[in-house]
PyMOL Python script that loads the backbone (N, CA, C, O; Angstrom):
from pymol import cmd

cmd.read_pdbstr("""\
ATOM      1  N   THR A   1     264.644 111.098 120.911  1.00  0.00           N
ATOM      2  CA  THR A   1     264.719 112.104 121.421  1.00  0.00           C
ATOM      3  C   THR A   1     263.722 113.067 122.012  1.00  0.00           C
ATOM      4  O   THR A   1     263.746 113.764 123.026  1.00  0.00           O
ATOM      5  N   ARG A   2     263.108 112.940 121.347  1.00  0.00           N
ATOM      6  CA  ARG A   2     261.697 114.153 122.190  1.00  0.00           C
ATOM      7  C   ARG A   2     261.040 112.875 122.917  1.00  0.00           C
ATOM      8  O   ARG A   2     260.918 113.143 124.113  1.00  0.00           O
ATOM      9  N   ALA A   3     260.601 111.659 122.638  1.00  0.00           N
ATOM     10  CA  ALA A   3     260.137 110.554 123.569  1.00  0.00           C
ATOM     11  C   ALA A   3     261.416 110.851 124.995  1.00  0.00           C
ATOM     12  O   ALA A   3     260.691 111.040 125.972  1.00  0.00           O
ATOM     13  N   LYS A   4     262.630 110.939 125.384  1.00  0.00           N
ATOM     14  CA  LYS A   4     263.342 110.964 125.980  1.00  0.00           C
ATOM     15  C   LYS A   4     262.910 112.494 126.825  1.00  0.00           C
ATOM     16  O   LYS A   4     262.555 112.545 128.003  1.00  0.00           O
ATOM     17  N   ALA A   5     263.002 113.284 126.204  1.00  0.00           N
ATOM     18  CA  ALA A   5     262.702 114.583 126.600  1.00  0.00           C
ATOM     19  C   ALA A   5     261.507 114.528 127.460  1.00  0.00           C
ATOM     20  O   ALA A   5     261.600 114.749 128.667  1.00  0.00           O
ATOM     21  N   ALA A   6     260.013 114.147 126.699  1.00  0.00           N
ATOM     22  CA  ALA A   6     258.871 114.161 127.236  1.00  0.00           C
ATOM     23  C   ALA A   6     259.379 113.019 128.360  1.00  0.00           C
ATOM     24  O   ALA A   6     259.169 113.468 129.487  1.00  0.00           O
ATOM     25  N   GLN A   7     259.787 112.114 128.387  1.00  0.00           N
ATOM     26  CA  GLN A   7     259.749 111.361 129.561  1.00  0.00           C
ATOM     27  C   GLN A   7     260.589 111.670 130.510  1.00  0.00           C
ATOM     28  O   GLN A   7     260.331 111.234 131.632  1.00  0.00           O
ATOM     29  N   ALA A   8     261.901 112.560 130.303  1.00  0.00           N
ATOM     30  CA  ALA A   8     262.757 113.398 131.541  1.00  0.00           C
ATOM     31  C   ALA A   8     261.833 114.568 132.103  1.00  0.00           C
ATOM     32  O   ALA A   8     261.954 114.724 133.318  1.00  0.00           O
ATOM     33  N   ALA A   9     261.169 115.199 131.634  1.00  0.00           N
ATOM     34  CA  ALA A   9     259.953 115.971 131.831  1.00  0.00           C
ATOM     35  C   ALA A   9     259.023 115.453 132.499  1.00  0.00           C
ATOM     36  O   ALA A   9     258.583 116.343 133.228  1.00  0.00           O
ATOM     37  N   ALA A  10     258.202 114.043 132.742  1.00  0.00           N
ATOM     38  CA  ALA A  10     257.522 113.143 133.287  1.00  0.00           C
ATOM     39  C   ALA A  10     257.858 113.476 134.417  1.00  0.00           C
ATOM     40  O   ALA A  10     257.331 114.229 135.236  1.00  0.00           O
ATOM     41  N   ASP A  11     259.109 112.659 134.440  1.00  0.00           N
ATOM     42  CA  ASP A  11     260.382 111.973 135.821  1.00  0.00           C
ATOM     43  C   ASP A  11     259.993 113.303 136.561  1.00  0.00           C
ATOM     44  O   ASP A  11     259.290 113.407 137.566  1.00  0.00           O
ATOM     45  N   PHE A  12     260.671 114.399 135.765  1.00  0.00           N
ATOM     46  CA  PHE A  12     261.030 115.311 136.485  1.00  0.00           C
ATOM     47  C   PHE A  12     259.907 116.157 137.683  1.00  0.00           C
ATOM     48  O   PHE A  12     260.156 116.420 138.860  1.00  0.00           O
ATOM     49  N   GLU A  13     258.605 116.453 136.881  1.00  0.00           N
ATOM     50  CA  GLU A  13     257.449 116.900 137.536  1.00  0.00           C
ATOM     51  C   GLU A  13     257.173 115.455 138.148  1.00  0.00           C
ATOM     52  O   GLU A  13     257.415 115.723 139.324  1.00  0.00           O
ATOM     53  N   THR A  14     256.871 114.265 138.150  1.00  0.00           N
ATOM     54  CA  THR A  14     256.941 113.096 139.323  1.00  0.00           C
ATOM     55  C   THR A  14     257.575 113.322 140.312  1.00  0.00           C
ATOM     56  O   THR A  14     256.894 113.495 141.322  1.00  0.00           O
ATOM     57  N   ASN A  15     258.977 113.410 140.451  1.00  0.00           N
ATOM     58  CA  ASN A  15     260.041 113.810 141.268  1.00  0.00           C
ATOM     59  C   ASN A  15     259.749 115.393 142.137  1.00  0.00           C
ATOM     60  O   ASN A  15     259.883 115.461 143.359  1.00  0.00           O
ATOM     61  N   LEU A  16     259.441 116.302 141.495  1.00  0.00           N
ATOM     62  CA  LEU A  16     259.043 117.344 142.289  1.00  0.00           C
ATOM     63  C   LEU A  16     257.691 117.352 142.900  1.00  0.00           C
ATOM     64  O   LEU A  16     257.556 117.976 143.952  1.00  0.00           O
ATOM     65  N   ALA A  17     256.653 116.726 142.368  1.00  0.00           N
ATOM     66  CA  ALA A  17     255.428 116.078 143.163  1.00  0.00           C
ATOM     67  C   ALA A  17     254.957 115.628 144.570  1.00  0.00           C
ATOM     68  O   ALA A  17     254.039 115.852 145.359  1.00  0.00           O
ATOM     69  N   LYS A  18     256.586 114.527 144.410  1.00  0.00           N
ATOM     70  CA  LYS A  18     256.815 113.663 145.380  1.00  0.00           C
ATOM     71  C   LYS A  18     257.286 114.503 146.545  1.00  0.00           C
ATOM     72  O   LYS A  18     256.826 114.533 147.686  1.00  0.00           O
ATOM     73  N   ARG A  19     258.472 115.298 145.935  1.00  0.00           N
ATOM     74  CA  ARG A  19     259.199 116.484 146.917  1.00  0.00           C
ATOM     75  C   ARG A  19     258.112 117.151 147.840  1.00  0.00           C
ATOM     76  O   ARG A  19     258.089 117.017 149.063  1.00  0.00           O
ATOM     77  N   ARG A  20     257.124 117.960 147.027  1.00  0.00           N
ATOM     78  CA  ARG A  20     256.469 118.421 147.403  1.00  0.00           C
ATOM     79  C   ARG A  20     255.294 117.840 148.191  1.00  0.00           C
ATOM     80  O   ARG A  20     254.811 118.512 149.103  1.00  0.00           O
ATOM     81  N   GLU A  21     254.976 117.052 147.997  1.00  0.00           N
ATOM     82  CA  GLU A  21     253.937 116.112 148.659  1.00  0.00           C
ATOM     83  C   GLU A  21     254.524 116.048 150.433  1.00  0.00           C
ATOM     84  O   GLU A  21     253.991 116.154 151.538  1.00  0.00           O
ATOM     85  N   GLN A  22     256.266 115.755 149.767  1.00  0.00           N
ATOM     86  CA  GLN A  22     256.961 115.202 151.414  1.00  0.00           C
ATOM     87  C   GLN A  22     256.746 116.380 152.220  1.00  0.00           C
ATOM     88  O   GLN A  22     256.174 116.332 153.309  1.00  0.00           O
ATOM     89  N   SER A  23     257.310 117.699 151.570  1.00  0.00           N
ATOM     90  CA  SER A  23     257.715 118.830 152.237  1.00  0.00           C
ATOM     91  C   SER A  23     256.373 119.240 153.026  1.00  0.00           C
ATOM     92  O   SER A  23     256.459 120.037 153.960  1.00  0.00           O
ATOM     93  N   GLU A  24     255.286 118.760 152.696  1.00  0.00           N
ATOM     94  CA  GLU A  24     253.680 119.164 153.034  1.00  0.00           C
ATOM     95  C   GLU A  24     253.524 118.357 153.938  1.00  0.00           C
ATOM     96  O   GLU A  24     252.767 118.754 154.824  1.00  0.00           O
ATOM     97  N   ARG A  25     254.087 117.034 154.111  1.00  0.00           N
ATOM     98  CA  ARG A  25     254.170 116.597 155.327  1.00  0.00           C
ATOM     99  C   ARG A  25     255.059 116.602 156.133  1.00  0.00           C
ATOM    100  O   ARG A  25     254.959 116.597 157.360  1.00  0.00           O
ATOM    101  N   ASP A  26     256.061 116.614 155.438  1.00  0.00           N
ATOM    102  CA  ASP A  26     256.926 117.542 156.759  1.00  0.00           C
ATOM    103  C   ASP A  26     256.854 118.553 157.889  1.00  0.00           C
ATOM    104  O   ASP A  26     257.072 118.485 159.098  1.00  0.00           O
ATOM    105  N   LEU A  27     256.318 119.904 156.726  1.00  0.00           N
ATOM    106  CA  LEU A  27     255.290 120.542 157.377  1.00  0.00           C
ATOM    107  C   LEU A  27     254.310 120.849 158.277  1.00  0.00           C
ATOM    108  O   LEU A  27     254.236 121.806 159.048  1.00  0.00           O
ATOM    109  N   ALA A  28     253.400 119.731 158.056  1.00  0.00           N
ATOM    110  CA  ALA A  28     252.411 119.024 159.110  1.00  0.00           C
ATOM    111  C   ALA A  28     252.793 118.595 159.987  1.00  0.00           C
ATOM    112  O   ALA A  28     252.299 119.065 161.012  1.00  0.00           O
ATOM    113  N   SER A  29     253.761 117.585 160.164  1.00  0.00           N
ATOM    114  CA  SER A  29     254.417 117.143 160.837  1.00  0.00           C
ATOM    115  C   SER A  29     254.644 118.329 162.169  1.00  0.00           C
ATOM    116  O   SER A  29     254.425 118.459 163.373  1.00  0.00           O
ATOM    117  N   ARG A  30     255.170 118.966 161.132  1.00  0.00           N
ATOM    118  CA  ARG A  30     256.184 119.968 162.412  1.00  0.00           C
ATOM    119  C   ARG A  30     255.030 120.738 162.932  1.00  0.00           C
ATOM    120  O   ARG A  30     254.708 120.607 164.113  1.00  0.00           O
ATOM    121  N   GLN A  31     254.451 121.448 162.221  1.00  0.00           N
ATOM    122  CA  GLN A  31     253.169 122.248 162.571  1.00  0.00           C
ATOM    123  C   GLN A  31     252.654 121.357 163.899  1.00  0.00           C
ATOM    124  O   GLN A  31     252.853 121.906 164.983  1.00  0.00           O
ATOM    125  N   ALA A  32     252.073 120.162 163.919  1.00  0.00           N
ATOM    126  CA  ALA A  32     251.381 119.585 164.485  1.00  0.00           C
ATOM    127  C   ALA A  32     252.700 119.435 165.544  1.00  0.00           C
ATOM    128  O   ALA A  32     252.379 119.795 166.677  1.00  0.00           O
ATOM    129  N   LYS A  33     253.775 119.093 165.462  1.00  0.00           N
ATOM    130  CA  LYS A  33     254.375 119.212 166.871  1.00  0.00           C
ATOM    131  C   LYS A  33     254.363 120.514 167.747  1.00  0.00           C
ATOM    132  O   LYS A  33     253.914 120.520 168.893  1.00  0.00           O
ATOM    133  N   ALA A  34     254.847 121.528 167.175  1.00  0.00           N
ATOM    134  CA  ALA A  34     254.752 123.173 167.565  1.00  0.00           C
ATOM    135  C   ALA A  34     253.308 123.041 168.274  1.00  0.00           C
ATOM    136  O   ALA A  34     253.171 123.184 169.489  1.00  0.00           O
ATOM    137  N   GLU A  35     252.132 122.724 167.298  1.00  0.00           N
ATOM    138  CA  GLU A  35     250.566 122.929 168.205  1.00  0.00           C
ATOM    139  C   GLU A  35     250.843 122.478 169.939  1.00  0.00           C
ATOM    140  O   GLU A  35     250.625 123.081 170.990  1.00  0.00           O
ATOM    141  N   LYS A  36     251.534 120.877 169.564  1.00  0.00           N
ATOM    142  CA  LYS A  36     251.626 120.251 170.788  1.00  0.00           C
ATOM    143  C   LYS A  36     251.967 120.905 171.923  1.00  0.00           C
ATOM    144  O   LYS A  36     251.368 121.014 172.993  1.00  0.00           O
ATOM    145  N   ARG A  37     253.224 121.411 171.473  1.00  0.00           N
ATOM    146  CA  ARG A  37     254.081 121.813 172.119  1.00  0.00           C
ATOM    147  C   ARG A  37     253.851 123.424 172.967  1.00  0.00           C
ATOM    148  O   ARG A  37     254.479 123.869 173.928  1.00  0.00           O
ATOM    149  N   LEU A  38     252.825 123.980 172.266  1.00  0.00           N
ATOM    150  CA  LEU A  38     252.310 125.432 172.659  1.00  0.00           C
ATOM    151  C   LEU A  38     251.343 124.643 173.338  1.00  0.00           C
ATOM    152  O   LEU A  38     251.675 124.838 174.507  1.00  0.00           O
ATOM    153  N   ALA A  39     250.087 123.664 173.381  1.00  0.00           N
ATOM    154  CA  ALA A  39     249.333 123.635 174.225  1.00  0.00           C
ATOM    155  C   ALA A  39     250.192 123.516 175.528  1.00  0.00           C
ATOM    156  O   ALA A  39     249.982 124.230 176.509  1.00  0.00           O
ATOM    157  N   GLU A  40     251.269 122.472 175.466  1.00  0.00           N
ATOM    158  CA  GLU A  40     251.572 121.999 176.899  1.00  0.00           C
ATOM    159  C   GLU A  40     252.372 122.985 177.321  1.00  0.00           C
ATOM    160  O   GLU A  40     252.786 122.720 178.450  1.00  0.00           O
ATOM    161  N   ILE A  41     252.879 124.282 176.804  1.00  0.00           N
ATOM    162  CA  ILE A  41     253.382 125.016 177.990  1.00  0.00           C
ATOM    163  C   ILE A  41     252.196 126.233 178.338  1.00  0.00           C
ATOM    164  O   ILE A  41     252.342 127.011 179.281  1.00  0.00           O
ATOM    165  N   GLU A  42     251.324 126.254 177.667  1.00  0.00           N
ATOM    166  CA  GLU A  42     249.838 127.325 177.715  1.00  0.00           C
ATOM    167  C   GLU A  42     249.582 126.287 179.077  1.00  0.00           C
ATOM    168  O   GLU A  42     249.758 126.774 180.193  1.00  0.00           O
ATOM    169  N   HIS A  43     249.127 124.720 178.937  1.00  0.00           N
ATOM    170  CA  HIS A  43     248.974 124.141 180.461  1.00  0.00           C
ATOM    171  C   HIS A  43     249.457 124.351 181.212  1.00  0.00           C
ATOM    172  O   HIS A  43     248.879 124.448 182.294  1.00  0.00           O
ATOM    173  N   ARG A  44     251.103 124.592 181.068  1.00  0.00           N
ATOM    174  CA  ARG A  44     251.980 124.726 182.098  1.00  0.00           C
ATOM    175  C   ARG A  44     251.940 126.179 182.747  1.00  0.00           C
ATOM    176  O   ARG A  44     252.106 126.416 183.944  1.00  0.00           O
ATOM    177  N   ALA A  45     251.670 127.188 181.656  1.00  0.00           N
ATOM    178  CA  ALA A  45     251.711 128.673 182.424  1.00  0.00           C
ATOM    179  C   ALA A  45     249.945 128.219 183.171  1.00  0.00           C
ATOM    180  O   ALA A  45     250.363 128.140 184.326  1.00  0.00           O
ATOM    181  N   GLU A  46     248.988 128.016 183.262  1.00  0.00           N
ATOM    182  CA  GLU A  46     248.164 128.017 184.026  1.00  0.00           C
ATOM    183  C   GLU A  46     248.313 127.262 185.017  1.00  0.00           C
ATOM    184  O   GLU A  46     247.718 127.697 186.003  1.00  0.00           O
ATOM    185  N   GLN A  47     248.992 126.068 185.229  1.00  0.00           N
ATOM    186  CA  GLN A  47     249.146 126.030 186.586  1.00  0.00           C
ATOM    187  C   GLN A  47     250.164 126.468 187.184  1.00  0.00           C
ATOM    188  O   GLN A  47     250.417 125.988 188.289  1.00  0.00           O
ATOM    189  N   LEU A  48     250.608 126.997 186.897  1.00  0.00           N
ATOM    190  CA  LEU A  48     252.038 128.313 187.340  1.00  0.00           C
ATOM    191  C   LEU A  48     251.050 129.097 187.848  1.00  0.00           C
ATOM    192  O   LEU A  48     250.936 129.090 189.073  1.00  0.00           O
ATOM    193  N   ARG A  49     250.181 129.888 187.101  1.00  0.00           N
ATOM    194  CA  ARG A  49     249.420 131.039 187.241  1.00  0.00           C
ATOM    195  C   ARG A  49     248.640 130.374 188.757  1.00  0.00           C
ATOM    196  O   ARG A  49     249.165 130.735 189.811  1.00  0.00           O
ATOM    197  N   LEU A  50     247.669 129.622 188.829  1.00  0.00           N
ATOM    198  CA  LEU A  50     246.754 128.859 189.595  1.00  0.00           C
ATOM    199  C   LEU A  50     247.982 128.695 191.113  1.00  0.00           C
ATOM    200  O   LEU A  50     247.572 129.033 192.223  1.00  0.00           O
ATOM    201  N   GLU A  51     249.148 128.262 190.973  1.00  0.00           N
ATOM    202  CA  GLU A  51     250.136 127.830 191.919  1.00  0.00           C
ATOM    203  C   GLU A  51     250.788 129.298 192.451  1.00  0.00           C
ATOM    204  O   GLU A  51     251.016 129.449 193.651  1.00  0.00           O
ATOM    205  N   ALA A  52     251.022 130.184 191.641  1.00  0.00           N
ATOM    206  CA  ALA A  52     251.138 131.462 192.144  1.00  0.00           C
ATOM    207  C   ALA A  52     249.929 132.015 192.768  1.00  0.00           C
ATOM    208  O   ALA A  52     250.016 132.392 193.936  1.00  0.00           O
ATOM    209  N   GLU A  53     248.719 132.121 192.089  1.00  0.00           N
ATOM    210  CA  GLU A  53     247.419 132.314 193.029  1.00  0.00           C
ATOM    211  C   GLU A  53     247.321 131.990 194.037  1.00  0.00           C
ATOM    212  O   GLU A  53     247.115 132.923 194.814  1.00  0.00           O
ATOM    213  N   LYS A  54     247.392 130.558 194.690  1.00  0.00           N
ATOM    214  CA  LYS A  54     247.278 129.892 195.550  1.00  0.00           C
ATOM    215  C   LYS A  54     248.264 130.657 197.001  1.00  0.00           C
ATOM    216  O   LYS A  54     247.897 131.083 198.096  1.00  0.00           O
ATOM    217  N   LEU A  55     249.602 130.555 196.349  1.00  0.00           N
ATOM    218  CA  LEU A  55     250.484 131.087 197.339  1.00  0.00           C
ATOM    219  C   LEU A  55     250.409 132.750 197.517  1.00  0.00           C
ATOM    220  O   LEU A  55     251.244 133.131 198.338  1.00  0.00           O
ATOM    221  N   ARG A  56     249.756 133.630 197.049  1.00  0.00           N
ATOM    222  CA  ARG A  56     249.723 134.878 197.085  1.00  0.00           C
ATOM    223  C   ARG A  56     248.642 134.804 197.836  1.00  0.00           C
ATOM    224  O   ARG A  56     248.703 135.549 198.814  1.00  0.00           O
ATOM    225  N   THR A  57     247.220 133.888 197.701  1.00  0.00           N
ATOM    226  CA  THR A  57     246.161 133.687 199.153  1.00  0.00           C
ATOM    227  C   THR A  57     246.421 133.778 200.409  1.00  0.00           C
ATOM    228  O   THR A  57     245.983 134.466 201.330  1.00  0.00           O
ATOM    229  N   ASP A  58     247.515 132.657 200.263  1.00  0.00           N
ATOM    230  CA  ASP A  58     247.992 131.953 201.667  1.00  0.00           C
ATOM    231  C   ASP A  58     249.051 132.863 202.329  1.00  0.00           C
ATOM    232  O   ASP A  58     249.258 132.726 203.535  1.00  0.00           O
ATOM    233  N   ALA A  59     249.684 133.715 201.669  1.00  0.00           N
ATOM    234  CA  ALA A  59     250.604 134.964 201.911  1.00  0.00           C
ATOM    235  C   ALA A  59     249.640 135.727 202.534  1.00  0.00           C
ATOM    236  O   ALA A  59     249.690 135.943 203.745  1.00  0.00           O
ATOM    237  N   GLU A  60     248.883 136.098 201.916  1.00  0.00           N
ATOM    238  CA  GLU A  60     247.373 137.247 202.713  1.00  0.00           C
ATOM    239  C   GLU A  60     247.271 136.649 203.990  1.00  0.00           C
ATOM    240  O   GLU A  60     247.920 136.941 204.995  1.00  0.00           O
ATOM    241  N   ARG A  61     246.113 135.504 203.815  1.00  0.00           N
ATOM    242  CA  ARG A  61     245.878 134.928 205.029  1.00  0.00           C
ATOM    243  C   ARG A  61     246.753 134.806 206.068  1.00  0.00           C
ATOM    244  O   ARG A  61     246.280 134.954 207.195  1.00  0.00           O
ATOM    245  N   ARG A  62     248.103 134.533 205.939  1.00  0.00           N
ATOM    246  CA  ARG A  62     248.925 134.456 207.023  1.00  0.00           C
ATOM    247  C   ARG A  62     249.593 135.812 207.647  1.00  0.00           C
ATOM    248  O   ARG A  62     250.185 136.006 208.709  1.00  0.00           O
ATOM    249  N   ALA A  63     249.228 136.746 206.456  1.00  0.00           N
ATOM    250  CA  ALA A  63     249.962 138.119 207.189  1.00  0.00           C
ATOM    251  C   ALA A  63     248.543 138.931 207.765  1.00  0.00           C
ATOM    252  O   ALA A  63     248.684 139.988 208.381  1.00  0.00           O
ATOM    253  N   ARG A  64     247.387 138.449 207.555  1.00  0.00           N
ATOM    254  CA  ARG A  64     246.109 138.799 208.351  1.00  0.00           C
ATOM    255  C   ARG A  64     246.010 138.428 209.655  1.00  0.00           C
ATOM    256  O   ARG A  64     245.482 139.107 210.535  1.00  0.00           O
ATOM    257  N   GLN A  65     246.764 136.821 209.862  1.00  0.00           N
ATOM    258  CA  GLN A  65     246.497 136.583 211.150  1.00  0.00           C
ATOM    259  C   GLN A  65     247.679 136.613 211.811  1.00  0.00           C
ATOM    260  O   GLN A  65     247.851 136.053 212.894  1.00  0.00           O
ATOM    261  N   THR A  66     249.014 137.613 210.866  1.00  0.00           N
ATOM    262  CA  THR A  66     249.589 137.867 212.202  1.00  0.00           C
ATOM    263  C   THR A  66     249.351 139.103 212.574  1.00  0.00           C
ATOM    264  O   THR A  66     249.946 139.405 213.608  1.00  0.00           O
ATOM    265  N   VAL A  67     248.550 140.119 212.009  1.00  0.00           N
ATOM    266  CA  VAL A  67     248.501 141.131 212.293  1.00  0.00           C
ATOM    267  C   VAL A  67     247.215 140.999 213.447  1.00  0.00           C
ATOM    268  O   VAL A  67     247.134 141.688 214.464  1.00  0.00           O
ATOM    269  N   GLU A  68     246.473 140.190 213.122  1.00  0.00           N
ATOM    270  CA  GLU A  68     245.504 139.594 214.421  1.00  0.00           C
ATOM    271  C   GLU A  68     246.225 139.604 215.645  1.00  0.00           C
ATOM    272  O   GLU A  68     246.330 140.396 216.581  1.00  0.00           O
ATOM    273  N   THR A  69     246.733 138.388 215.334  1.00  0.00           N
ATOM    274  CA  THR A  69     247.735 138.041 216.392  1.00  0.00           C
ATOM    275  C   THR A  69     248.486 139.331 217.110  1.00  0.00           C
ATOM    276  O   THR A  69     248.428 139.550 218.320  1.00  0.00           O
ATOM    277  N   ALA A  70     249.098 140.029 216.291  1.00  0.00           N
ATOM    278  CA  ALA A  70     249.933 141.357 216.568  1.00  0.00           C
ATOM    279  C   ALA A  70     248.714 141.972 217.628  1.00  0.00           C
ATOM    280  O   ALA A  70     248.972 142.135 218.820  1.00  0.00           O
ATOM    281  N   GLN A  71     247.697 142.212 217.196  1.00  0.00           N
ATOM    282  CA  GLN A  71     246.674 143.266 217.648  1.00  0.00           C
ATOM    283  C   GLN A  71     245.881 142.789 218.957  1.00  0.00           C
ATOM    284  O   GLN A  71     245.119 143.565 219.535  1.00  0.00           O
ATOM    285  N   ARG A  72     246.046 141.773 219.298  1.00  0.00           N
ATOM    286  CA  ARG A  72     245.636 140.673 220.612  1.00  0.00           C
ATOM    287  C   ARG A  72     246.409 141.066 221.172  1.00  0.00           C
ATOM    288  O   ARG A  72     246.145 141.824 222.106  1.00  0.00           O
ATOM    289  N   GLN A  73     247.614 140.758 220.883  1.00  0.00           N
ATOM    290  CA  GLN A  73     249.176 141.074 222.059  1.00  0.00           C
ATOM    291  C   GLN A  73     248.956 142.404 222.455  1.00  0.00           C
ATOM    292  O   GLN A  73     248.526 142.541 223.600  1.00  0.00           O
ATOM    293  N   ALA A  74     249.165 143.514 221.723  1.00  0.00           N
ATOM    294  CA  ALA A  74     248.981 144.756 221.807  1.00  0.00           C
ATOM    295  C   ALA A  74     248.064 145.036 223.017  1.00  0.00           C
ATOM    296  O   ALA A  74     248.311 145.624 224.069  1.00  0.00           O
ATOM    297  N   GLU A  75     246.749 144.352 222.495  1.00  0.00           N
ATOM    298  CA  GLU A  75     245.615 145.193 223.160  1.00  0.00           C
ATOM    299  C   GLU A  75     245.564 144.236 225.047  1.00  0.00           C
ATOM    300  O   GLU A  75     245.056 144.718 226.059  1.00  0.00           O
ATOM    301  N   ASP A  76     246.071 143.231 224.965  1.00  0.00           N
ATOM    302  CA  ASP A  76     246.392 142.500 226.344  1.00  0.00           C
ATOM    303  C   ASP A  76     247.286 142.990 226.612  1.00  0.00           C
ATOM    304  O   ASP A  76     246.961 143.253 227.770  1.00  0.00           O
ATOM    305  N   ILE A  77     248.662 143.551 226.475  1.00  0.00           N
ATOM    306  CA  ILE A  77     249.834 144.713 226.926  1.00  0.00           C
ATOM    307  C   ILE A  77     248.703 146.178 227.565  1.00  0.00           C
ATOM    308  O   ILE A  77     248.451 146.521 228.720  1.00  0.00           O
ATOM    309  N   VAL A  78     248.417 146.532 226.738  1.00  0.00           N
ATOM    310  CA  VAL A  78     247.299 147.592 227.181  1.00  0.00           C
ATOM    311  C   VAL A  78     246.726 147.135 228.565  1.00  0.00           C
ATOM    312  O   VAL A  78     246.983 147.409 229.737  1.00  0.00           O
ATOM    313  N   ALA A  79     245.866 146.345 227.940  1.00  0.00           N
ATOM    314  CA  ALA A  79     245.008 146.072 229.276  1.00  0.00           C
ATOM    315  C   ALA A  79     245.555 145.680 230.343  1.00  0.00           C
ATOM    316  O   ALA A  79     244.997 146.010 231.389  1.00  0.00           O
ATOM    317  N   ASP A  80     246.866 144.821 230.423  1.00  0.00           N
ATOM    318  CA  ASP A  80     247.901 144.692 231.449  1.00  0.00           C
ATOM    319  C   ASP A  80     248.047 145.899 232.442  1.00  0.00           C
ATOM    320  O   ASP A  80     247.795 146.136 233.624  1.00  0.00           O
ATOM    321  N   ALA A  81     248.610 146.569 231.301  1.00  0.00           N
ATOM    322  CA  ALA A  81     249.260 147.996 231.924  1.00  0.00           C
ATOM    323  C   ALA A  81     248.149 148.402 232.804  1.00  0.00           C
ATOM    324  O   ALA A  81     248.459 148.540 233.987  1.00  0.00           O
ATOM    325  N   ASN A  82     247.018 148.605 232.506  1.00  0.00           N
ATOM    326  CA  ASN A  82     245.612 149.518 232.461  1.00  0.00           C
ATOM    327  C   ASN A  82     245.221 148.750 234.154  1.00  0.00           C
ATOM    328  O   ASN A  82     244.571 149.224 235.086  1.00  0.00           O
ATOM    329  N   ALA A  83     245.805 147.646 234.045  1.00  0.00           N
ATOM    330  CA  ALA A  83     245.275 146.765 235.310  1.00  0.00           C
ATOM    331  C   ALA A  83     245.429 146.913 236.348  1.00  0.00           C
ATOM    332  O   ALA A  83     244.942 146.130 237.163  1.00  0.00           O
TER     333      ALA A  83
END
""", "prot")
cmd.dss("prot")
cmd.show_as("cartoon", "prot")
cmd.util.cbc("prot")
cmd.orient("prot")
């Protein structure tokens, strides 16, 4: 009975160690997946930031062009009125 108890304790420890190792592998796998996903999200966020910056720059350029065109037209109208 003592031998059986010792064997049962050894089996329990072995199973516990196996479960612990499996849990560590599972955790490492989940962590790796989470880190990969985070890297993908950060990359996408940077892409969106760059795209937003380009859109803003383009909008500012178009706005300047519109103002410049309007100013030229206004100057032409004033010049025609004074002629």
